C-alpha positions in Angstrom: -117.1 -179.4 -177.6 -113.9 -177.9 -176.7 -113.5 -179.6 -172.9 -114.5 -183.0 -174.8 -112.0 -183.1 -177.1 -109.3 -181.7 -175.1 -107.6 -183.1 -171.5 -105.5 -180.4 -170.8 -103.3 -178.3 -172.2 -100.4 -180.3 -173.3 -102.8 -183.2 -174.8 -102.1 -182.2 -179.1 -104.2 -184.6 -180.2 -107.0 -183.4 -178.6 -106.1 -179.7 -179.6 -105.6 -180.6 -183.5 -108.8 -182.9 -183.3 -111.0 -179.7 -181.7 -109.3 -177.9 -184.7 -110.3 -180.6 -187.7 -113.9 -180.5 -186.3 -114.0 -176.6 -186.3 -112.5 -176.9 -189.7 -115.8 -179.6 -190.7 -117.8 -176.9 -189.2 -116.4 -173.8 -190.9 -116.1 -175.8 -194.5 -120.3 -176.5 -193.5 -121.0 -172.7 -193.0 -119.2 -171.8 -195.8 -120.8 -174.1 -198.2 -123.9 -173.0 -197.3 -123.3 -169.6 -197.7 -122.5 -170.2 -200.6 -125.2 -171.6 -202.0 -127.4 -168.6 -200.8 -128.7 -170.3 -197.4 -129.9 -167.7 -194.8 -128.1 -166.9 -191.4 -130.7 -168.4 -189.6 -130.6 -171.3 -191.4 -126.8 -172.2 -191.5 -126.9 -171.5 -188.0 -129.3 -174.1 -187.7 -127.7 -176.2 -189.7 -124.2 -175.9 -187.4 -126.0 -176.6 -184.3 -127.5 -179.9 -185.8 -123.8 -180.8 -186.6 -122.5 -180.1 -183.2 -125.1 -182.0 -181.8 -124.7 -184.5 -184.1 -120.8 -185.1 -183.5 -122.1 -185.5 -179.6 -124.5 -187.8 -179.8 -123.0 -189.9 -182.6 -119.5 -190.3 -180.0 -117.7 -189.2 -183.6 -115.3 -187.6 -180.8 -113.4 -190.9 -181.5 -113.0 -189.9 -185.1 -111.6 -187.1 -184.6 -109.3 -188.0 -182.0 -108.0 -191.0 -184.9 -108.1 -188.4 -187.3 -105.8 -186.3 -185.0 -103.3 -188.8 -184.5 -102.9 -189.8 -188.1 -102.3 -186.5 -188.7 -99.6 -186.1 -186.1 -98.3 -188.9 -187.3 -97.7 -188.4 -191.0 -96.4 -184.8 -189.7 -94.2 -186.1 -187.2 -93.1 -189.0 -190.6 -92.5 -185.9 -192.8 -90.1 -184.1 -190.4 -88.6 -187.4 -189.5 -88.1 -188.0 -193.7 -86.7 -184.0 -194.1 -84.4 -184.3 -191.4 -83.0 -187.8 -192.5 -82.3 -186.5 -195.5 -81.3 -183.0 -193.9 -78.7 -185.9 -192.2 -77.6 -187.6 -195.1 -77.1 -185.1 -196.8 -75.0 -183.2 -193.8 -73.2 -186.8 -193.6 -72.3 -187.0 -196.6 -70.6 -183.2 -197.0 -68.8 -184.0 -194.0 -67.2 -187.6 -194.9 -66.1 -185.8 -198.3 -64.4 -183.5 -196.4 -63.0 -185.3 -193.9 -61.9 -187.4 -196.8 -60.6 -184.8 -198.7 -58.4 -183.3 -195.3 -57.4 -187.1 -194.2 -55.9 -187.6 -198.3 -53.9 -184.1 -197.6 -52.7 -184.6 -194.5 -51.4 -188.5 -195.7 -49.4 -186.4 -198.6 -48.2 -184.1 -196.2 -46.9 -186.7 -194.2 -45.3 -189.0 -196.5 -44.0 -185.5 -198.0 -42.2 -185.1 -194.5 -41.2 -188.0 -193.8 -39.1 -188.1 -197.4 -37.4 -185.3 -196.8 -36.4 -187.3 -193.3 -35.1 -189.7 -195.1 -33.3 -187.6 -197.9 -31.5 -185.0 -195.2 -30.4 -188.1 -192.7 -29.2 -190.2 -195.0 -25.7 -191.7 -195.1 -23.1 -190.2 -197.4 -22.9 -193.6 -199.4 -26.6 -194.2 -200.3 -26.9 -190.2 -201.5 -23.6 -191.3 -203.7 -25.2 -194.4 -204.8 -28.7 -191.9 -205.4 -26.8 -189.3 -207.4 -24.8 -192.2 -209.4 -28.3 -193.7 -210.3 -30.6 -190.7 -210.6 -31.6 -189.4 -214.3 -29.9 -185.7 -213.8 -26.6 -186.4 -213.9 -26.6 -189.7 -215.7 -23.8 -188.6 -218.3 -21.3 -187.3 -215.0 -21.8 -190.9 -213.2 -21.3 -192.2 -216.5 -18.2 -191.2 -217.0 -17.1 -191.6 -213.5 -17.9 -194.6 -214.0 -16.4 -195.4 -217.3 -13.2 -193.8 -215.5 -13.4 -196.2 -212.6 -13.6 -199.2 -214.3 -10.7 -198.5 -216.8 -8.9 -197.2 -214.3 -8.8 -200.1 -212.4 -8.2 -202.1 -215.5 -5.3 -200.4 -216.1 -3.8 -201.8 -212.7 -3.9 -205.3 -214.3 -1.8 -203.9 -217.4 1.7 -203.7 -218.0 3.6 -200.4 -217.8 4.8 -200.4 -221.3 0.6 -201.0 -222.5 -0.4 -198.5 -220.1 1.5 -196.0 -221.7 0.8 -196.6 -225.1 -3.4 -196.9 -224.3 -2.8 -193.4 -222.2 -1.2 -191.9 -225.7 -3.3 -193.4 -228.2 -6.3 -191.7 -225.8 -4.6 -188.2 -225.5 -4.1 -187.7 -229.6 -7.3 -189.8 -230.5 -9.7 -187.2 -228.0 -7.6 -184.8 -227.1 -5.5 -184.1 -230.1 -2.1 -184.1 -228.2 0.9 -185.3 -230.6 3.9 -186.8 -229.0 6.9 -185.2 -229.9 7.8 -185.7 -233.5 7.1 -188.9 -233.5 4.1 -189.8 -236.5 2.1 -193.0 -235.7 1.3 -195.7 -238.1 -2.1 -194.5 -238.3 -0.6 -190.8 -238.6 1.9 -191.5 -241.6 -1.0 -192.9 -243.9 -3.2 -190.3 -243.8 -2.9 -186.8 -245.9 -2.2 -183.4 -244.2 -5.5 -181.6 -243.7 -5.5 -178.1 -244.7 -5.9 -175.6 -241.9 -9.4 -174.4 -240.6 -9.9 -171.1 -240.3 
């Protein structure tokens, strides 16, 4: 039977067909033994099965079953490998995307740092004046610059009057013994402790 089903050592379909034939023959013998038949009867039945397989040209049926079995096995392996590949690909894509995002962030940070270091002085000054951290200082500087520029447009006497009033109101400095109109109308304050 082996020579009838298998053409050579590389005939996978023939080897599988022979294994299927042997399995069916073994199943027949086991069934007969479980039924309590005698060994001579079992051997006769197995020989009849062998002869009928050769006479009825069942060899092609076994080769067809072997082909179907092999195709099914190939499909199962292919399906498993596709799933494995898809999982690995998804994992790899996720890792690559994460790495790419990290590298983009690093690159943008380096570009930003380079731009900050290599800016002109007037760009740095403008950025400093408009930033949120030194906003009070920058507001004071801008106010002083605007007031200073506007002082050049008024007369000398008016400038003196403005400086005197600023000094007395905000800095608490009084000029000599000349009381101003606003200070003459106020009641004297007791000294603070």
